[in-house]
C-alpha positions as CSV (number, residue, x, y, z in Angstrom):
1,X,-6.1,5.0,-17.1
2,X,-4.2,6.3,-14.2
3,X,-1.5,4.1,-12.6
4,X,0.4,3.9,-9.4
5,X,3.9,5.3,-9.0
6,X,6.2,6.2,-6.1
7,X,9.0,8.8,-5.6
8,X,12.3,7.8,-4.0
9,X,11.7,10.8,-1.7
10,X,9.0,8.6,-0.1
11,X,11.8,6.2,0.8
12,X,14.6,8.6,1.6
13,X,15.3,7.0,5.0
14,X,16.0,3.6,3.2
15,X,18.2,4.5,0.2
16,X,21.5,5.7,1.8
17,X,23.0,9.2,1.8
18,X,21.3,12.1,0.1
19,X,23.7,14.0,-2.2
20,X,22.5,17.6,-2.3
21,X,23.7,19.9,-5.1
22,X,24.5,23.4,-3.9
23,X,26.0,26.6,-5.4
24,X,29.2,27.8,-3.6
25,X,28.9,31.5,-4.3
26,X,32.5,32.2,-3.1
27,X,34.1,29.6,-5.4
28,X,31.4,30.0,-8.1
29,X,31.1,26.2,-8.5
30,X,28.6,23.5,-7.7
31,X,29.4,21.4,-4.6
32,X,27.8,18.2,-3.3
33,X,26.8,18.0,0.4
34,X,26.1,14.5,1.7
35,X,23.4,13.9,4.3
36,X,23.7,10.6,6.0
37,X,20.7,8.2,5.8
38,X,20.3,4.5,6.5
39,X,20.8,2.2,3.5
40,X,18.3,-0.7,3.5
41,X,18.1,-0.9,-0.2
42,X,20.4,0.2,-3.1
43,X,18.9,2.2,-5.9
44,X,19.7,-0.8,-8.2
45,X,17.5,-3.1,-5.9
46,X,14.6,-0.6,-5.7
47,X,12.9,-1.3,-9.1
48,X,12.4,-5.0,-8.3
49,X,11.2,-4.2,-4.7
50,X,8.8,-1.5,-5.9
51,X,7.4,-3.9,-8.6
52,X,7.0,-6.6,-6.0
53,X,4.9,-4.2,-4.0
54,X,2.6,-3.5,-6.9
55,X,3.9,-0.2,-8.2
56,X,4.0,0.3,-12.0
57,X,6.5,3.2,-12.1
58,X,9.1,5.0,-10.1
59,X,10.4,8.6,-9.9
60,X,14.1,8.9,-8.8
61,X,15.4,12.1,-7.1
62,X,18.8,13.1,-8.5
63,X,20.3,13.1,-5.0
64,X,19.7,9.3,-4.8
65,X,22.1,8.6,-7.6
66,X,25.4,7.2,-6.1
67,X,27.1,7.5,-9.5
68,X,26.7,9.0,-12.9
69,X,29.2,6.7,-14.6
70,X,27.7,5.3,-17.8
71,X,28.2,1.7,-16.6
72,X,26.1,2.5,-13.5
73,X,23.4,4.3,-15.4
74,X,23.1,1.4,-17.9
75,X,22.9,-1.0,-14.9
76,X,20.0,1.0,-13.5
77,X,18.2,0.9,-16.9
78,X,18.7,-2.9,-16.9
79,X,17.3,-3.1,-13.3
80,X,14.1,-1.3,-14.4
81,X,13.8,-3.5,-17.5
82,X,14.3,-6.7,-15.5
83,X,11.7,-5.6,-12.9
84,X,9.1,-4.7,-15.6
85,X,8.6,-1.3,-14.1
86,X,8.7,2.2,-15.7
87,X,11.4,4.7,-14.9
88,X,9.0,7.6,-15.4
89,X,10.9,10.7,-14.2
90,X,14.2,11.8,-13.0
91,X,13.5,14.5,-10.4
92,X,16.2,17.1,-10.6
93,X,16.0,19.0,-7.3
94,X,18.5,21.7,-8.2
95,X,18.7,24.6,-10.6
96,X,17.5,28.1,-10.9
97,X,16.6,29.1,-14.5
98,X,15.7,32.6,-13.4
99,X,18.9,33.4,-11.5
100,X,20.2,36.9,-12.0
101,X,23.7,35.6,-11.4
102,X,24.7,34.9,-15.0
103,X,27.7,32.7,-14.0
104,X,25.5,30.6,-11.8
105,X,22.8,30.4,-14.4
106,X,25.2,29.3,-17.1
107,X,26.7,26.7,-14.7
108,X,23.2,25.5,-13.8
109,X,22.2,25.0,-17.4
110,X,25.4,23.0,-18.0
111,X,24.6,20.8,-15.0
112,X,21.0,20.4,-16.1
113,X,22.1,19.2,-19.5
114,X,24.4,16.7,-17.9
115,X,21.4,15.3,-15.9
116,X,19.4,15.1,-19.2
117,X,22.3,12.9,-20.5
118,X,22.1,10.8,-17.4
119,X,18.3,10.4,-17.7
120,X,18.7,9.2,-21.2
121,X,21.3,6.6,-20.4
122,X,19.3,5.4,-17.4
123,X,16.1,5.0,-19.4
124,X,14.0,7.8,-17.8
125,X,11.1,8.9,-19.9
126,X,11.1,12.4,-18.4
127,X,13.2,14.8,-16.4
128,X,11.6,17.3,-14.0
129,X,13.4,20.7,-14.1
130,X,12.6,23.4,-11.6
131,X,11.2,26.4,-13.5
132,X,12.8,29.1,-11.3
133,X,13.0,31.0,-8.0
134,X,11.6,34.3,-9.2
135,X,8.2,35.5,-7.8
136,X,5.2,34.1,-9.7
137,X,4.0,37.5,-10.8
138,X,7.3,38.3,-12.7
139,X,6.2,37.9,-16.3
140,X,9.7,38.5,-17.6
141,X,11.0,35.7,-15.5
142,X,8.2,33.4,-16.6
143,X,9.1,34.2,-20.3
144,X,12.8,33.5,-19.6
145,X,12.0,30.2,-17.9
146,X,9.7,29.2,-20.7
147,X,12.3,30.0,-23.4
148,X,15.0,28.1,-21.4
149,X,12.8,25.1,-20.8
150,X,12.0,25.1,-24.5
151,X,15.7,25.0,-25.3
152,X,16.3,22.2,-22.8
153,X,13.4,20.3,-24.4
154,X,15.1,20.7,-27.8
155,X,18.2,19.2,-26.3
156,X,16.4,16.4,-24.5
157,X,14.0,15.3,-27.2
158,X,16.6,13.6,-29.5
159,X,17.8,11.7,-26.5
160,X,14.4,10.3,-25.8
161,X,13.7,12.3,-22.7
162,X,10.8,14.8,-22.2
163,X,11.3,17.9,-20.2
164,X,8.6,18.5,-17.6
165,X,8.3,21.0,-14.7
166,X,6.2,21.2,-11.5
167,X,4.3,23.5,-9.2
168,X,7.5,23.6,-7.1
169,X,9.4,26.6,-5.8
170,X,8.5,30.2,-6.2
171,X,8.0,30.8,-9.9
172,X,5.4,28.1,-10.3
173,X,3.8,28.5,-6.9
174,X,0.4,29.6,-8.3
175,X,-1.9,28.0,-10.9
176,X,-1.9,31.2,-12.9
177,X,1.9,31.3,-13.2
178,X,2.0,27.6,-14.1
179,X,-0.5,28.1,-17.0
180,X,1.3,31.2,-18.2
181,X,4.6,29.2,-18.3
182,X,3.0,26.4,-20.2
183,X,1.3,28.8,-22.7
184,X,4.7,30.5,-23.4
185,X,6.4,27.2,-23.9
186,X,3.8,26.1,-26.5
187,X,3.1,23.2,-24.2
188,X,6.2,21.3,-25.4
189,X,6.9,21.1,-21.6
190,X,4.9,18.8,-19.4
191,X,3.8,19.3,-15.9
192,X,3.6,17.6,-12.5
193,X,0.9,18.7,-10.1
194,X,1.9,18.3,-6.4
195,X,-1.0,18.3,-3.9
196,X,1.3,19.8,-1.3
197,X,2.7,22.8,-3.1
198,X,-0.3,25.1,-3.8
199,X,-1.7,27.0,-0.8
200,X,-5.2,26.9,0.7
201,X,-7.9,28.0,0.2
202,X,-7.3,28.4,-3.6
203,X,-5.3,25.2,-4.2
204,X,-8.2,23.0,-5.2
205,X,-9.2,25.4,-8.0
206,X,-5.5,25.7,-9.0
207,X,-5.3,21.9,-9.3
208,X,-8.1,22.1,-11.8
209,X,-6.0,24.5,-13.8
210,X,-2.8,22.4,-13.9
211,X,-4.2,18.8,-14.0
212,X,-5.2,18.9,-17.6
213,X,-1.6,19.6,-18.5
214,X,0.0,17.1,-16.1
215,X,1.6,13.8,-16.7
216,X,2.1,13.0,-13.0
217,X,0.4,13.9,-9.8
218,X,2.3,13.9,-6.5
219,X,-0.3,12.5,-4.1
220,X,0.9,14.1,-0.9
221,X,-1.2,14.3,2.2
222,X,-0.9,16.3,5.4
223,X,0.5,13.9,8.1
224,X,0.2,14.1,11.9
225,X,3.0,13.4,14.3
226,X,2.4,9.6,14.0
227,X,2.5,9.6,10.2
228,X,-1.3,9.3,9.6
229,X,-2.8,11.4,6.8
230,X,-5.6,13.9,7.1
231,X,-7.9,11.6,5.1
232,X,-10.8,14.1,4.5
233,X,-8.4,16.8,3.1
234,X,-6.5,14.2,1.1
235,X,-9.8,12.9,-0.5
236,X,-10.7,16.5,-1.4
237,X,-7.5,16.7,-3.3
238,X,-8.0,13.3,-5.0
239,X,-11.5,14.3,-6.0
240,X,-10.0,16.9,-8.3
241,X,-8.6,14.1,-10.3
242,X,-12.1,12.9,-11.2
243,X,-13.3,16.4,-11.9
244,X,-10.4,17.0,-14.3
245,X,-10.7,13.6,-15.8
246,X,-7.0,13.1,-15.0
247,X,-5.3,10.2,-16.7
248,X,-1.6,9.7,-15.8
249,X,0.8,8.6,-13.0
250,X,-0.2,9.0,-9.4
251,X,3.0,9.1,-7.4
252,X,2.7,8.5,-3.7
253,X,4.6,10.9,-1.5
254,X,5.2,10.0,2.1
255,X,7.6,12.1,4.2
256,X,6.1,11.4,7.7
257,X,7.7,9.6,10.6
258,X,8.1,5.9,11.1
259,X,8.3,3.0,8.6
260,X,8.2,4.5,5.1
261,X,6.7,1.5,3.4
262,X,3.9,1.4,6.1
263,X,3.3,5.1,5.6
264,X,3.0,4.5,1.8
265,X,0.5,1.8,2.4
266,X,-1.7,4.1,4.5
267,X,-2.1,6.5,1.6
268,X,-2.2,3.9,-1.0
269,X,-5.4,2.6,0.5
270,X,-7.0,6.0,0.0
271,X,-5.6,6.5,-3.5
272,X,-6.5,3.1,-4.9
273,X,-10.2,3.9,-5.8
274,X,-8.9,6.8,-7.9
275,X,-6.8,4.6,-10.2
């Protein structure tokens, strides 16, 4: 049976500064760029608040972690346990497995492994790793990504973390490239299908390709200037869940204006019949 989840991206105006990871090509190092945001809740408080609001799981974006110190990660694991809510996925929003800059690629892989370690300590079941930035028709890049994801999966498995990827960024921007990647990785790698990342008019057919391999769906609608979803289009996306007999997490994604909890409730009302 599908269950309700939410991404911290849907609450990014409530959780304090965003800590974006970037590659400084001149210094050939990773740097952190902070983007100010209001702090209404701490990340340690969020599991209890999400559980109180009826969510069964959370996804946490890497840029919402204020610390990677073991004591902090263990406190976060305890916060999830005390709230009785699942830490489904750590969403790593940085990394290019198909970079042609070998120094950057090596540094990115080292960084990704450090986030796998963090996911393990914090109790995350999965880590979402971006497959790459190459074009989706580049079969050599897809092979490289699949091989690399497989190696990262070998690293993560003994730590109790599953590696998954998503139809996110260039390499996995089509249903065909996603399926090719999964085939080459012998399906040891899981998948997230995001309603907002394939392009019309083919996206509904592409959902049907990736949903059977997906452990999570990002239920993202098109929003107007007031934060109200295009309900008819959103329902058309959700209908593919029934067609594909999808059974997994449905993570609400709200990035519109106004109160973020209210925006989440507007799409939750539409999603609820599909759970």
